[in-house]
C-alpha angles and dihedrals in degrees: 000000000000090000092053090046090051090052101039109008094185093060101067135034112268107272113218103177150299136238151142133268137163131245106192105309094338125100111225127193124202145188120205120212138157111283114249124190101222133210120223092223122112115253122262106260095223095047092047093048094049091051093045096046089050089056092048095047100044101040119100126195109238090223098034087242139104118263137047139277094242135027112276130195132222099215104316094333119098117233130219100240105150112148114273131174093214125065089204092056094041094052091046090058092042092055092041090056092049091051090051091053091048092055090051089057103035106022129234123325108184096202093051092046091051096050092041089056089053091050093049095046103035116009100049095048089050100041101037094029087067088066089061101041137080091035095309124129138182121234113220105239127188108247131186089230100204103049110162126133092269089064095048115084125195116202106241100228102032104030090229114158123235128180119221140180097028128193090196132185138139109271147141102301091232088066089074095069096044083093090060091065091064108106094213091072129078087220086068085089107118092231089076094051092045092049091052093049089053087061099037116032119220115271121241130299082052093180090063096050095103092051091051088050089051090050093050089049089055089064091048093050094045092051089048089051089051087063096050136039121241102352129157093246089074090058091044090055090049092051092047091051090050090052093050092046092051089051103041108019110016119185116250115235091250090054091052091051097041096049098036090240097148092059091042095052093041089055090050091053091050091050091050091051090053088058 
């Protein structure tokens, strides 16, 4: 939150400090911000997108790399945000860390682990690698990192937008709106995505933008799954990874036979239908 305040002070409540105290025998940790009387209304898409795009455009990574100077958390789950020069490499480690946390919460699922390995080893280098090839590059932009409507506050009397409860790091700016693909959120409404894209055009290759958005949403759904046992978002992430694998790194017939993948994935489909 302090990093966002330093970059665009008007976008977050003024952060005064943090610390630790005790209540009885319990350690309590706190953050102290300006008090804002909030409205329960959803934010205006245009106003939100203008504020957000300003953050993405004007922020500058202090190292010129992707990541963050300290460990950050998405909700209660720690994120892999060590500095990395490559967005492809950084996102691979970010997703790998989210998958690890999900297994700790939900246990092993062989079909998901198999397709996730394919995504990490084949799909990400192909899909995100295209952003960093043929003379193209990705600018590290400061993102909120957990931007759903519950983390967007509107001041009750002025309608001014504030962002709260960040999971910030320097990333590909498109990563920010991967969250908006998640169907559980009201901000899933396409008017928010469209308003943002009016401010920040899709990066090249433009024709792969939707697949990148799907991939970024996989991380958001996996990290959500890491907070809760046996929820549909884990299956949604699995299905999205299967889609991306079929498109960018399909299994050869001999691979399917050798590794028993057909039986594994058929079992996964049957389990999903039971739910």
